[in-house]
C-alpha positions in Angstrom: 0.0 0.2 0.0 1.2 3.5 -0.9 -0.1 6.8 0.3 1.1 10.2 -0.2 1.4 12.2 3.1 1.4 16.0 2.4 2.9 17.1 -0.9 6.6 16.1 0.0 6.5 12.4 1.7 5.7 9.1 0.6 4.9 6.2 3.1 4.7 2.7 2.4 3.1 -0.1 4.1 3.2 -3.6 3.6 2.3 -7.0 5.5 4.8 -9.8 5.8 4.2 -13.1 6.9 6.3 -14.1 10.2 4.6 -17.4 11.7 6.0 -18.0 15.1 6.4 -21.8 15.0 8.1 -21.7 18.7 4.4 -20.4 20.0 2.2 -22.6 17.7 3.6 -25.8 15.8 1.0 -25.2 13.0 1.8 -21.2 12.5 3.8 -21.8 9.4 0.8 -23.8 7.8 -1.6 -21.2 9.1 0.3 -18.6 7.1 0.4 -20.8 4.0 -3.6 -21.0 4.6 -3.8 -17.2 4.7 -1.9 -16.7 1.6 -4.0 -19.5 -0.5 -7.1 -17.9 0.8 -5.6 -14.6 -0.6 -5.5 -16.1 -4.3 -9.4 -15.9 -3.8 -9.6 -12.5 -1.9 -9.8 -13.5 1.5 -6.3 -13.2 3.0 -7.3 -11.1 5.8 -10.4 -13.0 6.6 -8.7 -16.4 6.9 -5.9 -14.6 8.9 -8.5 -13.2 11.4 -10.4 -16.6 11.4 -7.4 -18.8 12.3 -6.2 -16.1 14.8 -9.5 -16.5 16.6 -9.4 -20.3 16.2 -5.7 -21.2 17.2 -6.7 -24.5 19.0 -8.7 -25.6 16.0 -6.6 -25.1 12.9 -7.1 -28.7 11.4 -8.9 -29.9 9.2 -8.4 -26.7 7.0 -11.3 -27.2 4.6 -13.9 -25.9 7.2 -12.3 -22.6 7.6 -12.1 -22.4 3.5 -15.8 -23.2 3.4 -16.9 -21.0 6.1 -15.3 -18.2 4.0 -17.0 -19.0 0.9 -13.9 -20.3 -0.8 -13.3 -22.9 -3.7 -12.4 -25.3 -1.1 -10.6 -27.9 -3.9 -8.6 -24.9 -5.2 -7.8 -23.8 -1.6 -6.6 -27.4 -0.7 -4.6 -27.9 -3.8 -2.8 -24.8 -3.0 -2.2 -25.7 0.6 -1.1 -29.0 -0.1 1.7 -27.9 -2.7 3.3 -25.7 -0.2 2.9 -23.0 -3.2 3.9 -20.1 -0.6 6.3 -21.8 1.3 9.4 -20.2 -0.2 7.5 -16.9 0.1 6.9 -17.0 3.7 10.4 -18.4 4.4 11.8 -15.0 2.6 9.4 -12.9 4.8 11.1 -14.4 8.0 14.5 -14.3 6.8 13.9 -10.4 6.2 12.5 -10.0 9.4 15.1 -11.7 11.2 17.6 -9.4 9.4 15.7 -6.3 10.5 15.9 -7.6 14.1 12.3 -8.4 14.5 11.7 -11.2 16.9 7.9 -11.0 17.6 4.7 -9.5 15.9 3.7 -7.1 15.3 6.3 -5.2 14.0 6.2 -2.4 12.0 9.1 -0.7 9.5 8.4 2.6 8.4 10.1 4.2 5.5 9.7 7.7 4.8 11.3 9.9 1.9 10.8 12.9 0.3 9.7 12.2 -3.2 13.0 11.7 -5.3 15.1 11.5 -2.0 16.7 9.1 0.4 14.7 7.4 2.9 14.9 7.1 6.6 14.0 3.6 7.7 13.1 2.6 11.2 12.1 -0.5 12.7 9.3 -0.8 15.5 8.9 -3.8 17.5 5.6 -4.7 18.9 2.3 -2.9 19.3 2.5 0.6 20.4 -0.4 3.4 20.5 -0.5 5.8 17.5 -0.6 9.4 18.5 -2.2 11.9 16.4 0.1 14.3 14.8 
């Protein structure tokens, strides 16, 4: 997501996967499930559903069905590990940035055409209006 702030600054926001397998043994598979649901426009819906139902991830198909997904397409995606490499890249980038938990925020603000200042925020923090 890219939005222009004022006339001179560009702020970019991205969402990356960082399943915490040390906390939940199926976290990586849940990240894959969210990405597979994303193919059908339901990434955040699956993410929210799985986050709310952490004790009942498996079987995966009922979650897809509840969201109105094409279950066969979802299960094919999930069984092939289609997004595994992408998720591992996200995890590696997070580790490089020093992120050890979620949520984490990385802000890059730069003047249009200029160099950026990059800041990594760890953990949830309240946002004060400016």
